[in-house]
N, C-alpha and C positions, 0 to 999 in steps of 0.2 A: 487462899488460890496462890497469893505470890510465894508462898512459903512452900507450898507442894512444887511449884515448877521449879524453885531454887533447888529442892531436893533430887527431882528428878534429873535436872542438868548436871548436878554433881556425881549420881550415881552412873548417869551416861558418860561422863567424863574418865571416871574409875573405870569402869567398863571398858571404855576405847584404851586407855592405858593399859588393861591387861591384855586386850587385844593386840595392840602393839608389840608389847613385851614378848607375847607367845610367837607372834610372827617373827619377831627377830632373833629370836631363841634358835627357832627351827630352820631358819634361813629363807629369805624372801625367794631367791632363786631355787632353790629345790623344791619349795612348796608350788612355784608357779610352774615348774618343769612337771610335776605330778599332775596339776590340773591340765596341764596341755596335753600331757599324754591321756588323759581321760577323754579329752578331744568331745565328739557327740554323744558318748555317753553320758555325759553330763544332762544331755536333753533327754535322754532317757530315763534318767534320774526325775526331771521335771514332767516328763510324761506319767511316768509312775504316780507321780503326786497327784496330778489331775484326776487319777481314780479315786485316791483316796480322798480328795477336796469334795468331787461328785457324791460319794455316799454319805458324807456327812451333809451335804446340801439335801439330799433325799431324805435324809432323818427328820430335817424340818417340815419338809413337805408331808413327809408321814404324820408327824406331830398335829398338824394344823388340818389333816383330811376332815376329822368331824365338824369342823366349822367353817372350811373354806377348802376350795380345789386349787391350787396352784401348778403349772406346768414344771415338769422336770427341769428346762431350762431356765427357767425363772429361779426354782430353787439353787441351782447349782451356780448361776452368775452373780445371785446375791451372797453366795458363801464365798465366791472368789473375791468380791469387792470388799467385804469384811475381812477376810484373810489379808489381803494386800495392804489395807489401811493398818490392820493390826501389825503387820511384820516390819513395814517400813516407816511408819509416822511414830513417833513419840507420845502416843496416846494410851498407854498403860493398858493395853488390852482392851479398853472401855471403846473407843472412838469407832471402831470398825463394829461393832454391835449397833451402833446409833446409826451407822450409814446403811446397816441392813435394814432395820426399822423403815427409816425413808426410802428405801428402794422397795420394799414391800407396799407402803402406803401409795406410792406412785403406780404400782399396779393394782390399784383398787382395793387393798385389804384395810380394813377400817384399822383405825389407829389404836383402840384397846387390843385387838386380835394381834395385830403386828408386834406391839410392844409387849405382849404378855408371851406369846409364843417364842420370842427372841430370848425372853428371860428363862422359861423353861428349858429352851434350847440349851443355853449356856449351863444350867444346872445340869443337864444329863450329859453334856461333854465332860465336864469336871468329874461327875460321877463315875463315869465309864472310865476316865483316864485313871481314877484311882485303882480300879480292878487291875487296870492294864499295868499300871505301876508296882502293884504287888505282885504281881506276876514275874515281873523282873527282879523285884527284890528276892523273890524265892529262888530264882536262877543264880541271882548273886550267892544268896547263902549256900546253894548247892555248888556252887563252883568254888568259893573261897573259904566256906564256913562263917562262922559269926565273927564280926569285927566292928571296927570304928565307922568304917564306911556304910556297912549293912546298917548298922545302929541308926546312924544319920538320915539314911533314907526312910527307914521305919518311922523313925520321929515326923519327919516331913509328911508321911503319909499318914499319919495319925492327925496331923494338925490340919491336914487337906480335908480329911474326913470330918472333923469337927467343924470345918469352916463351912463345907457344903452342907452339913447337917443343920446349921445354925442358918444359913441362908434359906434353905428349904422352910424351917419353921417359921422363918420372917415372911416368905411367900405366902404361904398360910395363913398367916394372921392381917395379912393387908399390908406387903410393902410400899405400895407406892401412895396409900392413903397414911402411913405413918409418915413417910418423907414429905407430902404436903403439910401434914401436920406440923412437923419440924420446921419446914420453910415458913410457915404462917405465924410461929411463934419467933422467928428470928426477924420476920420483916411482915409488914401490914400491907403491904402492897396489891393492888388489885389483882394484878396478873397472877399472884400467888395465890391468892385466894380462889381465884376463878379455875384452878387447877384441880380443886378439890373433887369436882364432878367426874372428870376424866379420870382421876385416880381411883376413884371407887369402881367405875366401869372395867378399867384394866385388872383391879385384884379379882372382880368376879368374873373375869374371862380366864385370869390363871385359875382360879378353883375349878371353872368348869373344863377347862383342858386337863387337868389332874386327876378329874372323874373319869375320863375317857381312857381306862388302863390300858385296853387293847393297843390304842394308839400309842400310848405314853410307852409302853412295853415294846413296842416295834421300833419306834425312834431310837430308844436306847440300846436296842439290839444293833440297829444299822450304825449308831456312834461305836460302838465296842468293836464291831467288824472293820470300821475305818482304821480305829488304833491297831489293830493287828495288820490290816492291809498295809499300814503305813511301814512295817518292818523291811517290806520289801524295797523300800528307797533306800535305806541304811546297805542292805545286801548289794544291791545294784551297784549303788556309791562306791562302796568299797572294793567290790568286783573291777569295777573299771579302772580303778585307782591303783590296782594292782596288789592289793590286800583282800584277798578273798576270805569271807568267814562263814561259820555254819549259821544253821536258823537260829539256836540258842544265844550265842553272841549276838546276832543281829536283833533278837528279841531284847535282850539286855540293854544293848546301846540306846536304841529307840526308847524304850519306856523309862529308863532313868534318865536320858539325856531330856525326852520331853517335859518330865516332873521338874527337872532342874529348871528348864525354861519358864514353864508355867509358875514356879515359885519366883523367879527373877522378873515379875511382870512390870515392876516400877524401873528395871533399866531397859531404855528404849531399845529394842530388837534382842533383849537380853544379850547385846554385846560383850565380849570378853566372858561372860559368865558361861555360855553355850559353849563356847571354845576351851575353857578351863575344864569343863566337866567332862566333855568328850576325851580330852586329853589323860583326865584322871580314869575314868572307866577304860578307856583302851588300853593303858598301861596295867590296871588290875587283870586284864584279860590275857596280857603278855603279848599285844600286838606290837609290831614295829614303832619304834619312836617316831612321830609325826601323822600316825595312822589318824589319830583321834583329831587332830587339828584338820587334816587334808579332809576328814568327813565332815566337819563342820563348815569348811569352807566350800565344800560341794554343795551342801544345803544352803548356804548364802548365796550360791549362783542359782540355783533353783528357786529361791526368793525372789531376785532381782528379775529372773527370766519369766516367771508367772508375776509377779508383784508389779511392776513397772505398767504392763499393759493393764492391770487391774486398777490401778489407780487413774489411769488415762479414761477407763471405760467409767468410773466413777464419776472424773471430771465431766466427761461428756454426758454422760445421764442428766447430770445436774444441771448443765448449761442448757440441757433441752428443756427441763422442768422449769426452768428460770423462764426461757424464753416463751414457753408455751403460756405461762401465767400472765408475762406482760402482755402477749396477743389477746388473751380473755380478757385483762383488765382494759385494754383499748377497745374491744366490741364492746363490754358492757356500757362504755362510754356513748 
């Protein structure tokens, strides 16, 4: 664990160094002026992302429908907290999912269903992202022809496809039971051994949810819709930044930019990686110097505008749950 933390910190520092280098190269004053000129347009970008985030939240609601009913507000709120944690904290895109599971459990969802539904939701999110990335790749090939960049993106899409296929197969064979067995081999602690029953229940719930094909396909359809709706965020950001683009260019930037950010999951917030990617893709499209970096910074502003309140909501909810537990303990006495 200490080695993993060390690697994450090193990657974070390297990303930060790249981020600073790109900012200095483009000029802090020029970038600040561009963002200031966009003004309240950046709030419109954040507002558009709420739509994208809401569709993603409803995808989880649809996935759980055969086993439990949750309100649209609950689905969207848990998605908001998940994204806030993953975007703003160094949790390798994992911590937000754990927050989401706990949030569902606080709303009366059984542990096995909460955990299983979030695991499948992640699988569907990445699977549909691969489709979205391939659309961007096709547009890149159409725009530029075959080249080193297109080959690299295609190789990345193949790796992502293989990884998600492997993850799916592991789920079908009993992901949590396998993890529990591994922990029991490493340690004979009673608390590890006690996890076995819960792991089996979670694996059974995963299998049950996969059998409900209509809900599964509807959830995947909503995730895919969310990816394409997210293109509007790029279009709006560049419009307000004074570099309007067409729909094709917006799809290309969003799909490949998102793919690069996913691949850089070990870098906290993909700092530096996201910026470098947008600079590269913008240059390939012939956009003005600095447009890609401005787009990335606009997305960073959106992350802060939505993410900081999301972190606060998560902390308040956790505090209320802890307080409720203390009151209940006091009442039991």
